[in-house]
Every structure is written in structure tokens, then in C-alpha cells.
C-alpha positions in Angstrom: 0.0 0.0 0.0 1.1 3.6 -0.6 0.0 7.0 0.5 -0.1 10.5 -1.1 3.3 11.4 0.3 4.9 8.4 -1.2 5.4 6.5 2.1 4.6 2.8 2.0 3.0 0.4 4.5 4.2 -3.2 4.1 1.6 -5.9 4.4 2.7 -8.1 7.3 -0.6 -9.9 7.6 -1.0 -13.5 8.7 0.1 -16.2 6.3 -1.0 -19.8 7.0 1.7 -22.3 7.8 2.1 -24.7 5.0 5.0 -26.8 6.2 5.4 -30.2 7.8 3.4 -30.8 11.0 4.4 -33.1 13.8 2.0 -35.9 14.7 0.0 -35.4 17.9 1.6 -38.4 19.6 5.1 -36.8 19.4 4.3 -33.6 21.2 5.5 -35.0 24.6 8.9 -35.6 23.0 9.1 -32.1 21.7 8.2 -30.7 25.1 10.7 -33.0 26.8 13.5 -32.1 24.4 12.9 -28.4 24.8 12.7 -28.7 28.6 15.9 -30.7 28.6 17.8 -28.2 26.4 16.7 -25.4 28.8 18.0 -27.3 31.8 21.2 -28.1 30.1 21.9 -24.4 29.5 22.3 -24.1 33.3 25.9 -24.1 34.5 24.8 -25.7 37.7 23.1 -28.7 35.9 26.3 -29.2 33.9 28.5 -29.0 37.0 26.4 -31.6 38.9 26.5 -34.0 35.9 30.2 -33.6 35.4 31.0 -34.0 39.1 28.7 -37.0 39.2 30.9 -38.8 36.8 34.0 -38.5 39.0 33.0 -41.3 41.5 32.4 -43.6 38.5 36.0 -43.0 37.3 37.4 -43.6 40.7 35.3 -46.7 41.4 36.1 -48.1 37.9 39.9 -47.6 38.4 39.8 -49.2 41.9 37.7 -52.1 40.6 40.0 -52.7 37.6 43.1 -52.7 39.9 41.5 -55.2 42.3 40.4 -57.5 39.4 43.9 -57.3 37.9 45.4 -58.2 41.2 43.0 -61.1 41.6 43.8 -62.3 38.1 47.6 -62.1 38.8 47.2 -64.1 42.1 45.0 -66.7 40.3 47.5 -67.2 37.5 50.2 -68.0 40.1 47.8 -70.4 41.9 47.8 -68.3 45.0 44.7 -67.7 47.2 42.7 -64.6 46.3 41.3 -62.6 49.3 37.6 -62.0 49.3 38.1 -58.2 49.1 39.5 -58.7 45.6 36.6 -60.8 44.3 33.5 -59.1 45.7 32.3 -57.4 42.5 28.8 -57.0 43.9 30.1 -54.8 46.7 31.9 -52.4 44.3 28.9 -52.2 41.9 26.4 -51.5 44.7 28.7 -48.9 46.4 29.1 -47.0 43.2 25.5 -47.2 42.1 24.0 -46.3 45.5 26.3 -44.7 48.0 28.3 -42.7 45.4 25.6 -41.6 43.0 22.5 -41.0 45.2 23.9 -37.7 46.3 24.3 -36.4 42.8 21.0 -37.8 41.7 19.3 -36.0 44.6 21.2 -32.8 43.7 20.0 -33.0 40.1 16.4 -33.7 41.1 16.7 -30.8 43.5 17.9 -28.4 40.8 15.9 -29.6 37.8 12.9 -31.5 39.2 11.7 -28.8 41.7 12.0 -26.1 39.1 10.3 -28.0 36.2 6.7 -26.9 36.9 7.2 -24.2 39.5 9.1 -22.0 36.9 6.3 -22.6 34.4 3.7 -21.5 36.9 5.8 -18.4 37.9 6.4 -17.2 34.4 2.9 -18.1 33.1 4.3 -20.7 30.7 2.0 -23.4 32.1 -1.1 -21.7 30.5 0.9 -20.9 27.4 1.4 -24.7 26.9 -2.2 -25.5 27.6 -3.5 -22.7 25.3 -2.1 -25.0 22.6 -3.1 -28.5 21.7 -0.9 -30.0 24.4 -2.7 -32.4 26.7 -2.0 -32.9 30.3 -0.5 -36.3 29.7 1.9 -34.8 27.1 3.0 -32.2 29.5 3.6 -34.6 32.4 5.4 -37.1 30.2 7.6 -34.4 28.7 8.6 -33.1 32.1 9.3 -36.6 33.4 11.3 -37.3 30.3 13.5 -34.2 30.7 14.2 -34.5 34.4 14.4 -38.3 34.3 17.1 -38.1 31.6 19.3 -36.0 33.8 18.7 -38.0 37.0 18.8 -41.3 35.2 22.1 -40.5 33.5 23.7 -40.1 36.9 22.6 -43.5 38.1 22.1 -45.7 35.1 25.4 -44.9 33.4 27.6 -45.6 36.4 25.6 -48.7 37.5 25.7 -50.3 34.0 29.4 -49.5 33.4 30.4 -50.9 36.8 28.3 -54.0 36.2 29.8 -54.5 32.8 33.4 -54.7 34.1 33.2 -58.3 35.3 32.0 -59.2 31.8 34.9 -57.3 30.1 37.6 -58.5 32.5 36.4 -62.0 33.2 39.8 -63.2 34.4 39.6 -60.9 37.4 36.3 -62.2 38.9 35.2 -65.8 39.5 31.6 -65.5 38.5 29.5 -67.5 36.1 28.2 -65.9 32.9 24.6 -66.1 34.3 25.7 -64.2 37.5 27.5 -61.5 35.4 24.4 -61.0 33.2 22.3 -61.0 36.4 24.5 -58.1 37.7 23.9 -56.2 34.5 20.1 -56.7 34.6 20.1 -55.9 38.3 22.0 -52.6 37.7 19.6 -51.7 34.9 16.5 -52.4 37.1 18.0 -50.5 40.0 18.8 -47.5 37.8 15.3 -47.3 36.4 13.7 -47.7 39.9 16.0 -45.1 41.4 15.3 -42.7 38.5 11.5 -42.9 39.1 11.8 -42.7 42.9 14.0 -39.6 42.8 12.2 -37.8 39.9 8.5 -38.2 40.5 8.4 -36.6 44.1 10.5 -33.7 43.1 8.3 -32.8 40.1 5.1 -33.4 42.1 6.3 -30.9 44.8 7.2 -28.5 42.1 3.6 -28.4 41.0 2.5 -27.1 44.4 4.1 -23.7 44.2 5.3 -21.0 41.9 8.5 -20.7 43.9 11.1 -23.4 43.3 12.8 -22.6 46.6 9.8 -23.8 48.5 9.7 -27.0 46.4 13.5 -27.4 47.1 12.9 -27.2 50.8 10.0 -29.7 50.7 12.0 -32.2 48.7 15.0 -31.9 50.9 12.9 -32.5 54.0 11.1 -35.4 52.4 14.4 -37.0 51.3 16.5 -36.6 54.4 14.2 -36.5 57.5 12.6 -39.9 57.1 16.1 -41.3 56.2 17.8 -40.0 59.3 14.9 -40.5 61.7 13.7 -43.8 60.2 17.1 -45.5 60.2 18.1 -43.9 63.5 14.9 -45.0 65.3 15.2 -48.4 63.7 18.7 -48.9 65.1 18.0 -47.5 68.5 14.5 -48.9 69.2 15.0 -52.1 67.1 12.0 -51.2 64.9 13.3 -51.4 61.4 9.9 -51.0 59.7 10.0 -47.3 60.5 12.7 -47.0 57.9 10.2 -47.9 55.2 9.1 -44.3 55.2 12.5 -43.4 53.7 13.0 -43.4 49.9 16.8 -43.8 50.2 16.4 -46.7 52.6 14.0 -48.5 50.3 16.4 -47.9 47.4 19.2 -49.3 49.4 17.3 -52.4 50.3 16.0 -53.0 46.7 19.4 -52.2 45.2 21.2 -54.6 47.5 18.8 -57.4 46.5 19.1 -56.7 42.8 22.9 -56.7 42.9 23.3 -59.7 45.1 24.4 -57.9 48.3 23.7 -59.3 51.8 20.8 -57.3 53.3 22.0 -54.8 55.8 18.6 -53.7 57.1 16.0 -56.2 58.4 13.3 -55.2 56.1 11.6 -57.5 53.6 12.7 -56.3 50.1 9.2 -56.8 48.8 7.9 -54.2 51.3 10.5 -51.7 50.1 9.3 -52.3 46.5 5.7 -51.7 47.5 6.6 -48.5 49.4 8.5 -47.2 46.3 5.5 -47.9 44.1 3.2 -46.2 46.6 5.5 -43.1 46.7 5.5 -43.0 42.9 1.7 -43.4 42.7 1.1 -40.7 45.3 3.5 -38.3 43.5 1.7 -38.9 40.2 -1.7 -38.4 41.8 -0.6 -35.1 43.4 0.9 -33.9 40.1 -2.3 -34.9 38.2 -4.5 -33.1 40.7 -2.5 -29.9 40.5 -2.6 -29.8 36.7 -6.4 -30.4 36.8 -6.6 -26.9 38.1 -5.1 -25.5 35.0 -7.1 -24.9 31.8 -6.3 -27.7 29.5 -7.3 -28.4 25.9 -8.2 -32.0 25.6 
């Protein structure tokens, strides 16, 4: 368009999009990928992930040296001390005791901010103003946070469990036992990822301030652990420790990796408690999202 003085007004009207459209079923993957990329831009997230790989390197080197020493003693037909053959101990210590702190830190940073930041910035309604269902949103958030948390536990657990397979001369275990360690490490990694991701995201949905969700998740993680195991040891009532997520992970992880049980709690009860914690977290998350306007 032009006017009498020769000035022009450019037409910047709406033009319909005529490109490729993603199928409806893949929207959770797009949301998860975008959320993950936003998290990964944080220097704190990168720092936690990098630091979380250091125990893996240390444990792997120690495990390799012990297996090499065991193989050397065996080749000379000398007795091999138990401390050089207990592969289950090394795998469990790395997967649980070393990594649980970094997994918790990652869930604290990423999980508790995943929905709280969307509520604070108004992005939650921005998502739901588009054809994004509640299930897509939940799965996308779980995918993003679970990738970060799961990477810190699955990768170390599987790599440590694979070492007896790669260096078979250093550990006297049958092939079935070695494969069992791999499957146990995989199962533990998936269970730990769910147990440490779901509650953090659920608490994030309760507030628009991630600091409040951080405080709640820290209390839920540490208080039952300290009080439950402390009371269990002093009052000889181990079942109080079932209220602790880390204790239940410790029991289940020990069973999956062939470790002697250190706490007098039936492992099946720990599995049931972890399932109940996960169901409760999902129910809370679903209830909170029901309060938002969602296009179904």
C-alpha cells in the first residue's frame, strides 16, 4: 500500500503455515526435548552432571586394579582374598552410595523447578493454550528430568556391572551371574530414577517458587532417612525405615545386585513402598494440573 506522500506500508498480515506438521503423539517428545535443552543451559546442571561422573571413574579404576590383582594371584595359583573378588560390593557402592547424592542434587535443581518455573512465568497456561494435553505435559517433564537424573545413576551402574564381563579373568563369576548383575544394575537404575524424579516434580507443581519445592523435597528426602534408620537402630523397629525413599532404594538395590541385606526389612515391602510413593506423586501432580485450563 502507498499513501499520497509516497510512504509505504508493508503488508505483514497472517500467512497460513504450509510446512510439515508433527503428529499429535510426538508432542510430549518435543516438550521433553525443549525442557531438557533449557535445563542443560544451566551451568549448575552441567556441573552436577560432570561431578557425578568423577566417582564412576574412581570406582572403575579401583575395581580394575582389584580385578587385575585377583587375576595375577590366580595365575600363580595363589589364594585370592575376598576383598579382591566381591564385585557386587563395588557395583552397589558406586550405584547407591556414590551416586545417590548427585541424583538428589540433580532432582533438587531440575525437578523442583520443572513446573514451578512454568507457573511463575505463566508458561503453564501458554502450553495448555495450545493442543498440548495434560499427559503430554507430564510425560515431557518426566522425560527431561528423568534423563538428567537417570544419566547419573544408570550410566555408572551399567558401566560398573559390565566390568566383570569385560575383565572375566579378574572375577570368578558364572556368565549367568554376570548377566544378572547387568540386569540388576539396569533395574535399580530405572527404579532409582523414578523414585527420585517423581516426588521432586510433584512438589514443584504445588508452588510457583522453586525454593519452596526445594525445601520440601530436601525434608522429604533426608528427614525420614535419618529419623527412620536412627529410630530403627536404637529402638529395634526397622519397619519405620520404610518411610525413607533412600532406605528403600538401598534395600532394593542390594537385592538386585546380590548384596547381603544390611537392614532387616523384607525387600518386597520396600518395592511396595517405592511404588506407593510414585503413585502418590503422580496423583498429586495430576490433581494440581487439573486446576489449569487444558485443551483435551
